[in-house]
C-alpha positions as CSV (number, residue, x, y, z in Angstrom):
1,M,63.0,77.0,-36.2
2,P,66.1,75.1,-35.2
3,L,66.0,71.3,-35.3
4,S,66.4,70.9,-31.6
5,Q,63.4,73.2,-31.0
6,A,61.3,71.3,-33.6
7,L,62.2,68.0,-31.9
8,R,61.1,69.4,-28.5
9,F,57.8,70.6,-29.8
10,S,57.1,67.3,-31.6
11,S,57.9,65.5,-28.4
12,L,55.4,67.7,-26.6
13,G,52.8,66.7,-29.2
14,V,53.5,63.0,-28.7
15,L,53.3,63.4,-24.9
16,A,50.0,65.3,-25.2
17,I,48.5,62.6,-27.5
18,S,49.6,59.9,-25.0
19,V,48.0,61.7,-22.1
20,L,44.8,62.4,-24.1
21,F,44.4,58.7,-25.1
22,Q,45.0,57.7,-21.5
23,V,42.3,60.1,-20.2
24,I,39.8,58.9,-22.9
25,A,40.5,55.2,-22.0
26,L,40.1,56.1,-18.3
27,C,36.6,57.4,-18.9
28,S,35.5,54.5,-21.2
29,P,34.0,51.0,-20.5
30,G,35.2,47.9,-22.4
31,W,38.1,46.9,-20.2
32,H,36.4,43.9,-18.6
33,V,33.3,42.2,-20.1
34,E,31.2,39.5,-18.5
35,E,27.8,37.9,-19.0
36,N,25.4,37.2,-16.2
37,D,21.6,36.3,-16.4
38,G,21.2,37.5,-19.9
39,Q,23.1,40.8,-19.4
40,I,26.4,41.9,-20.9
41,T,28.4,44.1,-18.5
42,S,31.3,46.1,-19.7
43,T,33.3,47.7,-16.9
44,G,36.0,50.3,-17.1
45,P,38.0,52.2,-14.4
46,I,35.2,54.7,-14.1
47,M,32.2,53.8,-16.2
48,Q,30.2,50.6,-16.4
49,T,27.7,49.8,-19.2
50,T,25.1,47.0,-18.9
51,C,23.3,45.8,-22.1
52,H,20.3,43.3,-22.1
53,K,20.7,40.6,-24.7
54,G,17.0,40.4,-25.3
55,N,15.9,43.9,-26.1
56,G,19.3,45.4,-26.7
57,T,18.8,48.4,-24.3
58,C,21.9,49.6,-22.4
59,T,22.3,51.6,-19.2
60,S,25.5,53.3,-18.0
61,R,26.6,54.2,-14.5
62,T,29.8,54.9,-12.8
63,V,31.7,52.1,-11.1
64,L,31.6,54.0,-7.8
65,E,27.8,54.3,-8.0
66,N,27.6,50.5,-8.6
67,I,29.9,49.8,-5.6
68,M,27.9,52.3,-3.4
69,S,24.7,50.5,-4.3
70,T,25.9,47.3,-2.7
71,R,26.9,49.0,0.5
72,Q,23.6,48.5,2.3
73,D,23.5,44.8,1.5
74,T,26.9,43.8,2.9
75,Y,29.0,44.3,6.0
76,F,31.4,47.2,5.9
77,T,34.5,45.0,5.9
78,E,33.1,42.8,3.1
79,W,32.2,45.9,1.1
80,I,35.7,47.5,1.6
81,F,37.6,44.3,0.6
82,S,35.2,43.3,-2.2
83,M,36.6,42.4,-5.6
84,Q,34.8,45.3,-7.2
85,M,36.4,47.8,-4.8
86,F,39.8,46.1,-5.4
87,H,39.4,46.2,-9.2
88,M,38.4,49.8,-9.2
89,I,41.3,51.0,-6.9
90,N,43.8,48.8,-8.7
91,T,42.8,50.0,-12.2
92,L,42.6,53.6,-11.1
93,I,46.1,53.5,-9.7
94,T,47.6,51.8,-12.7
95,I,46.0,54.4,-15.0
96,V,46.2,57.6,-12.9
97,V,49.8,57.1,-11.9
98,P,51.1,56.9,-15.5
99,I,49.0,59.9,-16.4
100,A,50.5,61.8,-13.5
101,F,54.1,60.9,-14.5
102,C,53.5,61.8,-18.2
103,L,52.1,65.2,-17.0
104,V,55.2,65.7,-14.9
105,V,57.4,65.1,-18.0
106,F,55.1,67.3,-20.1
107,I,55.5,70.2,-17.6
108,F,59.3,69.8,-17.4
109,H,59.4,69.7,-21.2
110,V,57.4,73.0,-21.5
111,F,59.7,74.7,-19.0
112,S,62.8,73.4,-20.6
113,I,62.0,75.2,-23.9
114,W,62.4,78.6,-22.2
115,N,64.4,77.7,-19.0
116,R,67.8,76.1,-19.2
117,K,67.8,75.0,-15.6
118,A,64.7,72.9,-16.2
119,G,66.4,71.5,-19.3
120,M,69.2,70.2,-17.1
121,Y,66.8,67.9,-15.2
122,L,64.6,67.0,-18.2
123,Y,66.2,63.8,-19.4
124,P,66.8,62.2,-16.0
125,V,63.3,63.1,-14.8
126,G,61.8,62.1,-18.1
127,T,63.6,58.7,-18.2
128,V,62.6,57.7,-14.7
129,S,59.0,59.0,-15.0
130,L,58.4,57.3,-18.3
131,A,60.0,54.1,-17.2
132,V,57.5,53.9,-14.3
133,A,54.6,54.9,-16.6
134,C,55.5,52.4,-19.3
135,T,55.8,49.6,-16.8
136,L,52.3,50.2,-15.4
137,Q,50.8,50.9,-18.9
138,F,52.1,47.7,-20.5
139,S,51.2,45.6,-17.4
140,L,47.6,46.9,-17.5
141,T,47.4,46.6,-21.3
142,V,48.6,42.9,-21.3
143,T,46.3,42.0,-18.4
144,S,43.2,43.7,-20.0
145,A,44.0,42.3,-23.4
146,S,44.1,38.8,-22.1
147,M,40.8,39.3,-20.3
148,S,39.2,40.8,-23.4
149,S,40.5,38.0,-25.7
150,V,39.0,35.3,-23.5
151,Q,35.6,37.1,-23.5
152,A,35.7,38.5,-27.0
153,H,32.5,36.8,-28.0
154,Y,30.6,39.1,-25.6
155,L,31.7,42.2,-27.5
156,V,29.3,41.8,-30.4
157,Y,26.2,43.0,-28.5
158,S,24.8,46.5,-28.6
159,N,27.1,49.3,-27.7
160,I,29.9,46.9,-26.6
161,Q,31.4,46.1,-30.0
162,T,35.1,46.5,-29.7
163,P,37.4,47.2,-26.8
164,W,38.5,50.5,-28.5
165,S,39.4,52.0,-25.1
166,L,42.0,49.2,-24.7
167,V,43.3,50.0,-28.2
168,L,43.7,53.7,-27.3
169,Y,45.5,52.7,-24.1
170,G,47.8,50.4,-26.0
171,L,48.6,53.3,-28.4
172,S,49.4,55.6,-25.5
173,S,51.7,52.9,-24.1
174,F,53.5,52.7,-27.4
175,F,53.9,56.5,-27.6
176,S,55.2,56.5,-24.0
177,L,57.7,53.8,-24.9
178,V,58.9,55.8,-27.9
179,M,59.4,58.8,-25.7
180,L,61.2,56.7,-23.1
181,V,63.7,55.4,-25.7
182,G,64.3,59.0,-26.9
183,Y,64.8,60.4,-23.4
184,F,67.1,57.5,-22.4
185,T,69.2,58.0,-25.6
186,M,69.5,61.7,-24.9
187,L,70.4,61.0,-21.3
188,I,73.2,58.7,-22.3
189,Q,74.5,61.2,-24.8
190,K,74.4,63.9,-22.2
191,I,76.4,61.8,-19.7
192,K,79.0,61.0,-22.4
193,L,79.3,64.7,-23.3
194,Q,79.7,65.6,-19.6
195,A,82.4,63.0,-19.2
196,R,84.3,64.4,-22.3
197,V,84.0,67.9,-20.9
198,E,85.4,66.8,-17.6
199,N,88.3,64.9,-19.3
200,I,89.2,68.0,-21.3
201,Q,89.1,70.2,-18.2
202,M,91.4,67.7,-16.4
203,E,93.8,67.7,-19.4
204,E,93.9,71.5,-19.4
205,N,94.5,71.6,-15.7
206,S,97.4,69.1,-16.0
207,M,98.9,71.1,-18.8
208,E,98.7,74.3,-16.8
209,E,100.4,72.7,-13.9
210,S,103.1,71.3,-16.1
211,L,103.7,74.8,-17.6
212,I,103.9,76.4,-14.2
213,K,106.5,73.8,-13.1
């Protein structure tokens, strides 16, 4: 297998691992931990786990179920603009959007292996998409890490032991950053190569014109 093909397949593997880690983190609790009335609540973008400090029992439900359960007790406007709703929508956007961009790059990468036309757009699309994905990933990682570090003493109870979902998301952010650097480097090289080709063509054209004269 040529080196270029091997690099492309290894890049696909890194992208696949990054997307997998993001999906696992998306479905996991442990992003935001708080204590209230003897209960430790660990909330993620989709799942929420509540553990009782006394007997150690834990229950899990989706964040959407938890938000819907408060619908009957509040006015519609208060319910729509509640912090829980804002937190869920904001976190979903900052996780789902990077996954979508990484999947776009993954699809382009797959097509570029067999289709040269797709390969022409791979590095520009990959650079822009991964730049957006990395920005959102690192902003969410830093925000969640600061929240978890402040409340780290809550994580010793029951099933909420370590914010491993945050660790996975941090790793996926790192992999995306590595891919971004690679794509950006290849994009710069491609631009330089294109400029050299154009210069050579201009020189050849000028030589032909001088010979004709």
